[in-house]
N, CA, C and O of each residue as an XYZ file, in Angstrom:
952
protein
N     300.205    275.464     28.044
C     301.557    275.136     27.614
C     302.572    275.798     28.544
O     302.313    276.860     29.110
N     303.713    275.163     28.687
C     304.803    275.683     29.502
C     305.789    276.402     28.578
O     306.194    275.861     27.549
N     306.166    277.616     28.950
C     307.074    278.414     28.117
C     308.191    278.979     28.991
O     307.931    279.590     30.027
N     309.424    278.770     28.566
C     310.582    279.389     29.195
C     311.065    280.507     28.280
O     311.315    280.280     27.096
N     311.197    281.704     28.823
C     311.666    282.857     28.055
C     312.947    283.391     28.682
O     312.906    284.276     29.536
N     314.077    282.851     28.256
C     315.357    283.278     28.809
C     315.475    283.046     30.299
O     316.187    283.780     30.985
N     314.791    282.039     30.812
C     314.771    281.788     32.252
C     316.094    281.189     32.706
O     316.565    280.201     32.144
N     316.685    281.791     33.718
C     317.952    281.321     34.265
C     317.901    281.415     35.783
O     317.145    282.206     36.347
N     318.723    280.589     36.436
C     318.805    280.606     37.893
C     320.272    280.670     38.281
O     321.086    279.867     37.825
N     320.597    281.632     39.127
C     321.961    281.747     39.643
C     321.884    282.149     41.105
O     320.870    282.671     41.568
N     322.968    281.900     41.824
C     323.035    282.279     43.232
C     324.277    283.124     43.431
O     325.296    282.921     42.770
N     324.181    284.070     44.346
C     325.321    284.930     44.648
C     326.261    284.230     45.615
O     325.829    283.695     46.636
N     327.538    284.236     45.290
C     328.548    283.671     46.172
C     329.354    284.773     46.825
O     329.111    285.958     46.595
N     330.319    284.373     47.644
C     331.150    285.354     48.337
C     331.966    286.187     47.352
O     332.161    287.385     47.554
N     332.440    285.544     46.286
C     333.286    286.235     45.309
C     332.568    286.504     43.999
O     332.753    287.553     43.383
N     331.750    285.554     43.579
C     331.046    285.723     42.317
C     329.842    284.795     42.295
O     329.758    283.850     43.080
N     328.920    285.070     41.394
C     327.719    284.264     41.307
C     327.979    282.908     40.677
O     328.943    282.726     39.933
N     327.117    281.971     40.981
C     327.219    280.635     40.393
C     325.949    280.353     39.606
O     324.843    280.516     40.121
N     326.109    279.932     38.362
C     324.965    279.642     37.508
C     324.501    278.216     37.781
O     325.272    277.266     37.641
N     323.239    278.073     38.171
C     322.647    276.755     38.380
C     321.964    276.282     37.107
O     322.045    275.108     36.744
N     321.290    277.205     36.433
C     320.639    276.889     35.161
C     320.829    278.077     34.236
O     320.386    279.187     34.534
N     321.494    277.837     33.106
C     321.760    278.895     32.138
C     320.466    279.314     31.450
O     319.499    278.552     31.447
N     320.428    280.522     30.863
C     319.200    280.992     30.212
C     318.611    279.963     29.255
O     319.304    279.402     28.407
N     317.330    279.736     29.414
C     316.631    278.681     28.687
C     315.411    279.271     27.999
O     314.572    279.904     28.640
N     315.317    279.063     26.701
C     314.158    279.525     25.934
C     313.594    278.352     25.153
O     314.249    277.828     24.253
N     312.397    277.945     25.489
C     311.756    276.835     24.783
C     310.281    276.756     25.154
O     309.851    277.305     26.168
N     309.523    276.071     24.324
C     308.117    275.798     24.567
C     307.939    274.300     24.760
O     308.575    273.500     24.074
N     307.075    273.922     25.694
C     306.863    272.515     26.008
C     305.385    272.154     25.854
O     304.647    272.150     26.840
N     304.950    271.855     24.646
C     303.552    271.503     24.445
C     303.269    269.992     24.527
O     302.109    269.587     24.606
N     304.318    269.160     24.507
C     304.114    267.711     24.440
C     303.455    267.165     25.707
O     303.528    267.775     26.773
N     302.819    266.020     25.570
C     302.082    265.422     26.687
C     303.012    264.789     27.724
O     302.721    264.834     28.919
N     304.127    264.199     27.279
C     305.068    263.526     28.176
C     306.479    264.016     27.874
O     306.987    263.803     26.773
N     307.112    264.668     28.839
C     308.443    265.243     28.641
C     309.350    264.759     29.766
O     309.045    264.942     30.944
N     310.465    264.141     29.394
C     311.454    263.682     30.374
C     312.651    264.619     30.366
O     313.016    265.185     29.335
N     313.249    264.769     31.536
C     314.465    265.574     31.683
C     315.521    264.669     32.303
O     315.330    264.136     33.396
N     316.643    264.497     31.596
C     317.691    263.622     32.102
C     318.994    264.395     32.235
O     319.207    265.408     31.569
N     319.857    263.896     33.105
C     321.143    264.552     33.350
C     321.752    264.003     34.613
O     321.084    263.329     35.397
N     323.024    264.292     34.810
C     323.727    263.817     35.996
C     323.212    264.529     37.246
O     322.562    265.570     37.152
N     323.506    263.963     38.412
C     323.183    264.639     39.664
C     323.852    266.008     39.698
O     325.024    266.137     39.347
N     323.116    267.019     40.117
C     323.657    268.359     40.197
C     323.715    269.099     38.882
O     324.309    270.174     38.801
N     323.107    268.542     37.852
C     323.172    269.173     36.521
C     322.221    270.352     36.377
O     322.411    271.196     35.500
N     321.198    270.422     37.227
C     320.215    271.501     37.135
C     318.839    271.043     36.721
O     317.933    271.863     36.572
N     318.663    269.744     36.532
C     317.366    269.272     36.033
C     316.242    269.449     37.054
O     315.113    269.763     36.677
N     316.539    269.252     38.349
C     315.502    269.478     39.367
C     315.133    270.954     39.459
O     313.974    271.300     39.685
N     316.127    271.821     39.281
C     315.855    273.264     39.276
C     314.917    273.617     38.132
O     314.003    274.425     38.300
N     315.140    273.016     36.976
C     314.264    273.258     35.824
C     312.820    272.891     36.178
O     311.895    273.644     35.871
N     312.626    271.741     36.821
C     311.275    271.330     37.197
C     310.651    272.305     38.185
O     309.478    272.658     38.059
N     311.429    272.736     39.162
C     310.885    273.617     40.199
C     310.532    274.993     39.661
O     309.714    275.696     40.255
N     311.135    275.390     38.545
C     310.743    276.641     37.900
C     309.306    276.582     37.387
O     308.626    277.606     37.311
N     308.846    275.381     37.036
C     307.540    275.254     36.388
C     306.398    275.601     37.327
O     305.376    276.124     36.883
N     306.549    275.320     38.622
C     305.446    275.675     39.531
C     305.838    276.737     40.551
O     305.127    276.955     41.532
N     306.968    277.396     40.319
C     307.333    278.507     41.177
C     308.012    278.132     42.473
O     308.221    279.001     43.319
N     308.370    276.856     42.666
C     309.164    276.497     43.835
C     310.525    277.191     43.791
O     311.107    277.522     44.824
N     311.016    277.402     42.569
C     312.202    278.220     42.329
C     311.788    279.313     41.356
O     311.067    279.049     40.394
N     312.239    280.534     41.600
C     311.921    281.632     40.688
C     313.157    281.997     39.868
O     314.274    281.927     40.380
N     312.979    282.382     38.615
C     314.131    282.701     37.772
C     314.849    283.968     38.226
O     314.224    284.946     38.636
N     316.173    283.924     38.143
C     316.969    285.118     38.432
C     316.832    286.127     37.305
O     316.816    287.336     37.535
N     316.734    285.619     36.088
C     316.461    286.440     34.909
C     315.477    285.698     34.024
O     315.326    284.481     34.132
N     314.807    286.437     33.146
C     313.817    285.812     32.281
C     312.550    285.459     33.038
O     312.343    285.919     34.161
N     311.712    284.653     32.433
C     310.468    284.257     33.085
C     309.991    282.912     32.573
O     310.430    282.429     31.529
N     309.074    282.314     33.341
C     308.437    281.053     32.975
C     306.935    281.288     32.983
O     306.392    281.856     33.930
N     306.273    280.850     31.928
C     304.825    280.992     31.816
C     304.175    279.612     31.791
O     304.653    278.703     31.113
N     303.094    279.469     32.527
C     302.292    278.241     32.522
C     300.872    278.626     32.148
O     300.191    279.334     32.890
N     300.435    278.155     30.992
C     299.119    278.533     30.471
C     298.968    280.057     30.460
O     297.905    280.597     30.764
N     300.064    280.731     30.101
C     300.054    282.188     30.005
C     300.278    282.924     31.308
O     300.372    284.151     31.309
N     300.368    282.208     32.421
C     300.541    282.822     33.736
C     302.013    282.848     34.126
O     302.701    281.832     34.035
N     302.492    283.998     34.555
C     303.868    284.143     35.007
C     304.011    283.476     36.380
O     303.223    283.746     37.285
N     305.007    282.615     36.532
C     305.156    281.868     37.792
C     305.523    282.758     38.967
O     305.335    282.360     40.116
N     306.041    283.947     38.710
C     306.364    284.888     39.784
C     305.162    285.771     40.101
O     304.787    285.916     41.264
N     304.560    286.359     39.079
C     303.457    287.289     39.291
C     302.155    286.596     39.673
O     301.306    287.185     40.342
N     302.000    285.352     39.249
C     300.754    284.626     39.520
C     301.062    283.257     40.112
O     300.510    282.240     39.693
N     301.957    283.257     41.095
C     302.430    281.998     41.658
C     301.332    281.107     42.206
O     301.348    279.896     41.981
N     300.382    281.683     42.918
C     299.321    280.868     43.510
C     298.461    280.216     42.430
O     298.119    279.038     42.536
N     298.115    280.967     41.406
C     297.308    280.420     40.316
C     298.072    279.339     39.563
O     297.485    278.349     39.127
N     299.382    279.526     39.411
C     300.204    278.520     38.737
C     300.209    277.227     39.544
O     300.045    276.142     38.987
N     300.397    277.342     40.856
C     300.464    276.136     41.683
C     299.124    275.401     41.757
O     299.086    274.211     42.067
N     298.028    276.103     41.474
C     296.740    275.418     41.384
C     296.650    274.574     40.112
O     295.862    273.631     40.042
N     297.450    274.913     39.121
C     297.434    274.208     37.848
C     298.534    273.155     37.725
O     298.445    272.236     36.910
N     299.574    273.307     38.551
C     300.737    272.423     38.448
C     300.915    271.658     39.756
O     301.170    272.258     40.800
N     300.783    270.340     39.700
C     301.051    269.502     40.859
C     302.497    269.048     40.845
O     303.031    268.725     39.785
N     303.145    269.018     42.015
C     304.560    268.661     42.100
C     304.719    267.451     43.005
O     304.225    267.436     44.132
N     305.420    266.425     42.499
C     305.695    265.213     43.276
C     307.197    265.129     43.508
O     307.980    265.149     42.558
N     307.596    265.036     44.769
C     309.004    264.992     45.123
C     309.550    263.567     45.053
O     308.792    262.597     45.037
N     310.874    263.461     45.010
C     311.518    262.152     44.961
C     311.135    261.305     46.166
O     310.769    260.138     46.025
N     311.222    261.895     47.346
C     310.900    261.192     48.592
C     309.491    261.573     49.028
O     309.262    262.719     49.414
N     308.546    260.648     48.977
C     307.160    261.002     49.322
C     306.994    261.490     50.752
O     306.047    262.224     51.038
N     307.891    261.104     51.663
C     307.762    261.559     53.045
C     308.006    263.049     53.180
O     307.684    263.643     54.209
N     308.574    263.659     52.146
C     308.782    265.104     52.201
C     307.500    265.876     51.922
O     307.448    267.088     52.126
N     306.451    265.173     51.449
C     305.203    265.881     51.179
C     303.975    265.253     51.818
O     302.897    265.848     51.790
N     304.115    264.071     52.391
C     302.995    263.473     53.122
C     303.066    263.966     54.561
O     303.972    263.594     55.307
N     302.115    264.799     54.946
C     302.216    265.494     56.237
C     301.226    264.981     57.281
O     301.350    265.307     58.462
N     300.246    264.183     56.860
C     299.233    263.687     57.781
C     299.547    262.245     58.181
O     300.344    261.584     57.515
N     298.935    261.749     59.254
C     299.263    260.395     59.726
C     298.912    259.282     58.745
O     299.604    258.266     58.690
N     297.838    259.464     57.964
C     297.402    258.415     57.039
C     297.214    258.982     55.635
O     297.084    260.191     55.448
N     297.204    258.086     54.662
C     296.961    258.509     53.285
C     295.599    259.147     53.110
O     295.458    260.126     52.378
N     294.595    258.597     53.780
C     293.248    259.157     53.677
C     293.227    260.608     54.154
O     292.624    261.467     53.510
N     293.879    260.879     55.270
C     293.896    262.244     55.795
C     294.684    263.186     54.891
O     294.349    264.365     54.777
N     295.730    262.669     54.248
C     296.497    263.512     53.330
C     295.663    263.907     52.119
O     295.696    265.061     51.694
N     294.918    262.960     51.562
C     294.065    263.282     50.417
C     292.949    264.227     50.848
O     292.602    265.151     50.113
N     292.392    264.007     52.017
C     291.365    264.919     52.536
C     291.910    266.338     52.667
O     291.214    267.308     52.370
N     293.151    266.451     53.112
C     293.767    267.766     53.249
C     293.865    268.461     51.895
O     293.615    269.662     51.790
N     294.224    267.715     50.873
C     294.296    268.293     49.526
C     292.939    268.792     49.049
O     292.851    269.779     48.319
N     291.875    268.096     49.473
C     290.533    268.416     49.003
C     289.816    269.454     49.862
O     288.681    269.828     49.569
N     290.478    269.921     50.925
C     289.792    270.781     51.893
C     289.252    272.065     51.272
O     288.141    272.489     51.588
N     290.031    272.680     50.394
C     289.574    273.941     49.793
C     288.424    273.709     48.819
O     287.596    274.595     48.610
N     288.372    272.531     48.229
C     287.355    272.236     47.225
C     286.065    271.718     47.846
O     284.974    272.033     47.370
N     286.186    270.926     48.902
C     285.020    270.314     49.536
C     284.997    270.688     51.011
O     285.797    270.175     51.794
N     284.100    271.565     51.391
C     284.032    272.044     52.771
C     283.364    271.041     53.706
O     283.684    270.981     54.894
N     282.435    270.252     53.164
C     281.704    269.298     53.996
C     282.605    268.097     54.313
O     283.077    267.429     53.392
N     282.854    267.808     55.608
C     283.776    266.717     55.967
C     283.358    265.352     55.430
O     284.204    264.572     54.993
N     282.067    265.063     55.460
C     281.604    263.762     54.978
C     281.811    263.635     53.477
O     282.264    262.595     52.997
N     281.485    264.675     52.738
C     281.707    264.653     51.289
C     283.197    264.548     50.964
O     283.598    263.865     50.021
N     283.998    265.238     51.763
C     285.441    265.223     51.533
C     286.006    263.824     51.756
O     286.844    263.363     50.982
N     285.557    263.155     52.801
C     286.052    261.801     53.081
C     285.623    260.839     51.987
O     286.416    259.997     51.566
N     284.400    260.945     51.522
C     283.924    260.077     50.439
C     284.748    260.282     49.180
O     285.128    259.323     48.508
N     285.021    261.547     48.868
C     285.815    261.849     47.682
C     287.243    261.349     47.833
O     287.826    260.843     46.874
N     287.814    261.485     49.029
C     289.182    261.025     49.265
C     289.282    259.510     49.121
O     290.243    258.996     48.549
N     288.299    258.809     49.634
C     288.286    257.347     49.485
C     288.190    256.948     48.018
O     288.817    255.979     47.591
N     287.404    257.696     47.250
C     287.271    257.408     45.819
C     288.598    257.625     45.099
O     288.949    256.861     44.200
N     289.338    258.663     45.490
C     290.651    258.928     44.888
C     291.596    257.770     45.193
O     292.268    257.265     44.293
N     291.653    257.353     46.436
C     292.544    256.261     46.813
C     292.158    254.967     46.117
O     293.021    254.181     45.726
N     290.850    254.748     45.963
C     290.389    253.545     45.266
C     290.843    253.552     43.812
O     291.190    252.505     43.265
N     290.844    254.711     43.189
C     291.307    254.837     41.803
C     292.749    254.356     41.658
O     293.123    253.805     40.622
N     293.561    254.566     42.700
C     294.966    254.175     42.655
C     295.214    252.809     43.297
O     296.361    252.411     43.505
N     294.139    252.103     43.607
C     294.293    250.783     44.221
C     294.773    250.839     45.652
O     295.370    249.885     46.151
N     294.513    251.966     46.325
C     295.041    252.174     47.676
C     293.964    252.186     48.752
O     294.266    252.430     49.921
N     292.734    251.931     48.388
C     291.644    251.993     49.373
C     291.893    251.097     50.592
O     291.602    251.525     51.709
N     292.422    249.861     50.430
C     292.658    249.016     51.621
C     293.697    249.599     52.579
O     293.768    249.195     53.740
N     294.504    250.549     52.095
C     295.567    251.126     52.917
C     295.200    252.513     53.442
O     296.029    253.193     54.048
N     293.969    252.924     53.211
C     293.572    254.308     53.463
C     293.881    254.777     54.876
O     294.314    255.913     55.066
N     293.666    253.920     55.874
C     293.805    254.365     57.257
C     295.051    253.810     57.927
O     295.191    253.895     59.148
N     295.958    253.243     57.140
C     297.236    252.809     57.702
C     298.177    253.995     57.847
O     298.106    254.948     57.070
N     299.045    253.940     58.826
C     300.064    254.965     58.973
C     300.945    254.988     57.732
O     301.290    253.937     57.193
N     301.307    256.176     57.280
C     302.177    256.251     56.103
C     303.535    255.609     56.391
O     304.241    255.219     55.461
N     303.904    255.495     57.659
C     305.188    254.880     58.018
C     305.130    253.359     57.959
O     306.162    252.689     58.000
N     303.921    252.821     57.863
C     303.774    251.375     57.716
C     303.664    250.954     56.255
O     303.585    249.762     55.960
N     303.660    251.918     55.342
C     303.545    251.620     53.921
C     304.916    251.405     53.315
O     305.917    251.909     53.824
N     304.959    250.652     52.224
C     306.208    250.486     51.487
C     306.534    251.770     50.743
O     305.691    252.660     50.633
N     307.753    251.866     50.234
C     308.141    253.049     49.471
C     307.247    253.273     48.268
O     306.872    254.406     47.965
N     306.906    252.194     47.585
C     306.029    252.321     46.423
C     304.639    252.774     46.793
O     304.038    253.593     46.098
N     304.120    252.240     47.898
C     302.789    252.648     48.357
C     302.789    254.118     48.765
O     301.836    254.845     48.484
N     303.852    254.548     49.425
C     303.936    255.962     49.796
C     303.970    256.853     48.562
O     303.323    257.899     48.528
N     304.727    256.437     47.548
C     304.815    257.253     46.343
C     303.459    257.332     45.655
O     303.085    258.389     45.145
N     302.719    256.229     45.636
C     301.386    256.244     45.041
C     300.428    257.119     45.846
O     299.583    257.806     45.272
N     300.556    257.096     47.180
C     299.725    257.976     48.001
C     300.068    259.437     47.715
O     299.180    260.283     47.610
N     301.368    259.726     47.591
C     301.767    261.100     47.278
C     301.196    261.536     45.934
O     300.729    262.667     45.797
N     301.229    260.658     44.952
C     300.641    260.958     43.648
C     299.136    261.181     43.764
O     298.588    262.114     43.178
N     298.477    260.311     44.528
C     297.026    260.452     44.713
C     296.700    261.786     45.366
O     295.725    262.441     44.996
N     297.513    262.189     46.335
C     297.299    263.459     47.034
C     297.394    264.639     46.075
O     296.588    265.567     46.139
N     298.380    264.597     45.190
C     298.573    265.685     44.227
C     297.484    265.670     43.154
O     296.958    266.718     42.778
N     297.152    264.478     42.666
C     296.199    264.373     41.559
C     294.743    264.510     42.007
O     293.848    264.650     41.173
N     294.505    264.472     43.302
C     293.130    264.586     43.815
C     292.461    265.881     43.383
O     291.242    265.929     43.225
N     293.254    266.930     43.191
C     292.684    268.232     42.837
C     292.744    268.494     41.331
O     292.516    269.619     40.887
N     293.049    267.460     40.547
C     293.019    267.526     39.083
C     293.857    268.672     38.499
O     293.323    269.520     37.783
N     295.159    268.705     38.796
C     295.984    269.736     38.169
C     296.077    269.501     36.669
O     295.926    268.370     36.206
N     296.322    270.550     35.916
C     296.465    270.409     34.465
C     297.802    269.791     34.104
O     297.930    269.121     33.079
N     298.802    270.019     34.955
C     300.170    269.568     34.698
C     300.685    268.867     35.945
O     300.461    269.330     37.063
N     301.375    267.754     35.749
C     302.038    267.052     36.842
C     303.538    267.100     36.608
O     304.029    266.699     35.553
N     304.261    267.599     37.611
C     305.722    267.640     37.566
C     306.230    266.666     38.621
O     305.825    266.741     39.781
N     307.112    265.755     38.227
C     307.590    264.720     39.145
C     309.111    264.640     39.096
O     309.701    264.433     38.036
N     309.732    264.806     40.253
C     311.193    264.814     40.349
C     311.685    263.421     40.745
O     311.599    263.028     41.909
N     312.197    262.689     39.769
C     312.720    261.335     39.977
C     311.739    260.474     40.789
O     312.095    259.981     41.860
N     310.523    260.293     40.295
C     309.488    259.634     41.091
C     309.695    258.143     41.310
O     309.019    257.557     42.156
N     310.611    257.505     40.575
C     310.809    256.060     40.744
C     312.158    255.716     41.359
O     312.482    254.537     41.502
N     312.951    256.720     41.725
C     314.321    256.466     42.176
C     314.386    255.566     43.407
O     315.272    254.715     43.494
N     313.475    255.733     44.354
C     313.528    254.985     45.607
C     312.698    253.700     45.583
O     312.511    253.062     46.619
N     312.200    253.319     44.404
C     311.260    252.205     44.324
C     311.917    250.927     43.842
O     312.894    250.949     43.093
N     311.347    249.795     44.297
C     311.780    248.509     43.742
C     311.133    248.333     42.371
O     310.307    249.144     41.954
N     311.518    247.268     41.681
C     311.090    247.084     40.297
C     309.571    247.021     40.172
O     308.999    247.620     39.261
N     308.918    246.305     41.072
C     307.460    246.153     40.992
C     306.764    247.500     41.099
O     305.880    247.818     40.303
N     307.169    248.290     42.088
C     306.496    249.568     42.292
C     306.910    250.599     41.252
O     306.129    251.490     40.918
N     308.131    250.489     40.737
C     308.517    251.350     39.628
C     307.582    251.130     38.449
O     307.141    252.088     37.814
N     307.280    249.877     38.155
C     306.380    249.571     37.043
C     304.974    250.076     37.318
O     304.291    250.534     36.403
N     304.533    249.999     38.572
C     303.205    250.519     38.918
C     303.121    252.015     38.633
O     302.144    252.494     38.058
N     304.154    252.745     39.041
C     304.155    254.191     38.826
C     304.208    254.508     37.333
O     303.506    255.403     36.862
N     305.035    253.782     36.593
C     305.130    254.032     35.152
C     303.812    253.730     34.449
O     303.406    254.462     33.546
N     303.145    252.657     34.859
C     301.830    252.346     34.264
C     300.821    253.430     34.595
O     300.016    253.820     33.749
N     300.867    253.915     35.827
C     299.955    254.990     36.227
C     300.209    256.235     35.384
O     299.262    256.837     34.877
N     301.458    256.628     35.226
C     301.778    257.808     34.437
C     301.273    257.681     33.009
O     300.857    258.668     32.403
N     301.309    256.475     32.472
C     300.873    256.269     31.097
C     299.375    256.497     30.922
O     298.912    256.741     29.808
N     298.612    256.418     32.021
C     297.157    256.557     31.932
C     296.665    257.969     32.242
O     295.482    258.260     32.065
N     297.554    258.846     32.700
C     297.123    260.162     33.166
C     296.702    261.066     32.015
O     297.274    261.020     30.926
N     295.693    261.884     32.278
C     295.264    262.892     31.303
C     296.153    264.130     31.360
O     296.243    264.876     30.385
N     296.809    264.350     32.496
C     297.621    265.547     32.680
C     298.866    265.542     31.782
O     299.385    264.486     31.419
N     299.323    266.735     31.438
C     300.664    266.846     30.869
C     301.641    266.468     31.973
O     301.455    266.844     33.131
N     302.678    265.726     31.613
C     303.637    265.227     32.597
C     305.043    265.651     32.217
O     305.489    265.433     31.091
N     305.736    266.262     33.175
C     307.153    266.594     33.019
C     307.882    265.942     34.182
O     307.540    266.182     35.340
N     308.886    265.117     33.889
C     309.547    264.394     34.978
C     311.042    264.260     34.732
O     311.498    264.205     33.590
N     311.799    264.208     35.832
C     313.218    263.888     35.760
C     313.396    262.415     36.110
O     312.602    261.838     36.854
N     314.443    261.823     35.567
C     314.722    260.424     35.878
C     316.145    260.066     35.491
O     316.726    260.647     34.574
N     316.696    259.089     36.214
C     317.966    258.478     35.814
C     317.712    257.177     35.052
O     318.641    256.576     34.512
N     316.460    256.751     35.012
C     316.071    255.517     34.338
C     315.825    255.830     32.858
O     314.807    256.426     32.505
N     316.751    255.428     32.009
C     316.638    255.780     30.603
C     315.489    255.039     29.925
O     314.950    255.511     28.924
N     315.114    253.884     30.465
C     313.937    253.194     29.945
C     312.671    253.972     30.234
O     311.768    254.033     29.399
N     312.602    254.564     31.406
C     311.473    255.414     31.777
C     311.447    256.659     30.896
O     310.386    257.074     30.429
N     312.622    257.256     30.669
C     312.701    258.432     29.796
C     312.204    258.110     28.395
O     311.611    258.957     27.727
N     312.452    256.881     27.955
C     312.034    256.470     26.607
C     310.518    256.404     26.470
O     310.011    256.365     25.349
N     309.775    256.389     27.588
C     308.312    256.381     27.532
C     307.749    257.734     27.096
O     306.564    257.836     26.780
N     308.586    258.771     27.077
C     308.112    260.134     26.851
C     308.001    260.466     25.366
O     308.381    259.670     24.507
N     307.473    261.655     25.080
C     307.381    262.154     23.706
C     308.586    263.008     23.335
O     308.900    263.181     22.157
N     309.258    263.540     24.356
C     310.380    264.462     24.143
C     311.299    264.377     25.345
O     310.840    264.213     26.475
N     312.593    264.489     25.105
C     313.573    264.412     26.191
C     314.506    265.615     26.130
O     315.045    265.950     25.075
N     314.684    266.256     27.277
C     315.658    267.329     27.428
C     316.856    266.773     28.183
O     316.698    266.119     29.214
N     318.054    267.031     27.670
C     319.284    266.592     28.336
C     319.962    267.822     28.928
O     320.282    268.772     28.212
N     320.175    267.796     30.235
C     320.788    268.917     30.947
C     322.179    268.502     31.416
O     322.358    267.419     31.972
N     323.153    269.365     31.190
C     324.530    269.104     31.620
C     325.125    270.404     32.144
O     325.183    271.404     31.428
N     325.571    270.383     33.410
C     326.214    271.543     34.030
C     325.388    272.822     33.854
O     325.928    273.894     33.584
N     324.074    272.685     34.012
C     323.201    273.845     33.948
C     322.795    274.286     32.561
O     322.119    275.304     32.411
N     323.193    273.540     31.537
C     322.894    273.914     30.158
C     322.042    272.836     29.485
O     322.230    271.642     29.722
N     321.120    273.270     28.658
C     320.377    272.342     27.813
C     321.275    271.968     26.640
O     321.568    272.805     25.786
N     321.712    270.709     26.599
C     322.679    270.299     25.575
C     322.042    269.455     24.476
O     322.654    269.236     23.430
N     320.818    268.980     24.705
C     320.107    268.238     23.650
C     318.622    268.306     23.945
O     318.195    268.262     25.099
N     317.843    268.415     22.878
C     316.393    268.517     23.000
C     315.802    267.821     21.790
O     315.936    268.303     20.665
N     315.142    266.677     22.017
C     314.616    265.983     20.858
C     313.863    264.722     21.209
O     313.411    264.543     22.340
N     313.733    263.845     20.222
C     313.021    262.588     20.396
C     313.762    261.707     21.399
O     314.984    261.800     21.515
N     313.035    260.850     22.127
C     313.670    260.049     23.177
C     314.887    259.245     22.711
O     315.932    259.272     23.361
N     314.756    258.534     21.593
C     315.864    257.699     21.144
C     317.130    258.500     20.892
O     318.208    258.134     21.360
N     316.999    259.587     20.154
C     318.161    260.417     19.827
C     318.729    261.072     21.079
O     319.948    261.151     21.231
N     317.868    261.543     21.981
C     318.337    262.207     23.201
C     319.073    261.230     24.109
O     320.122    261.559     24.664
N     318.529    260.038     24.257
C     319.167    259.040     25.121
C     320.502    258.598     24.523
O     321.472    258.416     25.258
N     320.565    258.424     23.212
C     321.837    258.092     22.562
C     322.872    259.190     22.790
O     324.038    258.908     23.069
N     322.438    260.439     22.671
C     323.348    261.565     22.905
C     323.857    261.547     24.346
O     325.046    261.750     24.589
N     322.972    261.308     25.283
C     323.356    261.277     26.690
C     324.343    260.147     26.974
O     325.320    260.336     27.698
N     324.083    258.982     26.403
C     325.001    257.852     26.593
C     326.379    258.176     26.027
O     327.390    257.962     26.695
N     326.426    258.692     24.800
C     327.715    259.016     24.181
C     328.458    260.075     24.987
O     329.672    259.989     25.171
N     327.741    261.047     25.453
C     328.348    262.137     26.201
C     329.051    261.625     27.452
O     330.150    262.070     27.783
N     328.413    260.693     28.137
C     329.000    260.214     29.383
C     330.003    259.086     29.172
O     330.944    258.950     29.954
N     329.825    258.293     28.152
C     330.817    257.256     27.852
C     332.123    257.894     27.405
O     333.200    257.466     27.821
N     332.035    258.918     26.556
C     333.240    259.586     26.076
C     333.916    260.382     27.185
O     335.142    260.483     27.210
N     333.131    260.951     28.106
C     333.698    261.763     29.176
C     334.333    260.915     30.270
O     335.280    261.349     30.927
N     333.811    259.701     30.467
C     334.286    258.869     31.578
C     334.329    257.413     31.141
O     333.527    256.610     31.619
N     335.258    257.044     30.232
C     335.322    255.661     29.757
C     335.770    254.722     30.855
O     336.553    255.100     31.726
N     335.274    253.493     30.814
C     335.688    252.491     31.796
C     337.136    252.087     31.524
O     337.541    251.990     30.366
N     337.917    251.853     32.575
C     339.296    251.422     32.341
C     339.343    250.034     31.713
O     338.482    249.193     31.972
N     340.335    249.811     30.907
C     340.490    248.493     30.296
C     340.884    247.477     31.364
O     341.627    247.776     32.300
N     340.367    246.283     31.190
C     340.668    245.215     32.140
C     341.657    244.240     31.505
O     341.426    243.719     30.414
N     342.759    244.005     32.208
C     343.765    243.053     31.719
C     343.873    241.901     32.719
O     344.219    242.112     33.881
N     343.578    240.689     32.263
C     343.642    239.547     33.195
C     345.074    239.284     33.659
O     345.310    238.364     34.442
């Protein structure tokens, strides 16, 4: 389980500190958790706290009882992180080589590693693309390869930062269908409220604060009201 104990993130400025994420205390046992909020609200920071990409300025975050600061390496073995842009994490020329790289610590034998990597790609319907350059793949194919690379090592938790933002409708649906089949606990940010509705629980973040935490329908309604009331559309007069 993921636990936040007064975890906050702030940065020091020239005159005074700036709070990126206010102290947060909560437990996240649900299988599918969405985090929604405006750009710059702090939702990506919240995700990065879970695997230690960002460390709390105060408080702590525990993953399966492990402190993300004191046991960062062990936490990252349990938590896979998928970035919005797959090119930020695909480092090898082909998808096959990227999956092999993920499996290197687990499988020392090159032949066994390649066989296992091909099996992973086949699971995601990517075997025909295994040896294509990642630059020749579509955005959706790259995102699926990035997911395959992360999931190849069977993390207990998958954290995904806006994983469908750069995708067309077809590939967005592919990713959403894939997420629905995963055994891992999933925590993800999204601007797609329909995608957020697929979850068991939704956290709404605004200006670094958790402003709503609850069932998807109620959370999404709260988010809509919050932004409609804050920024109403101007009346149109013909």
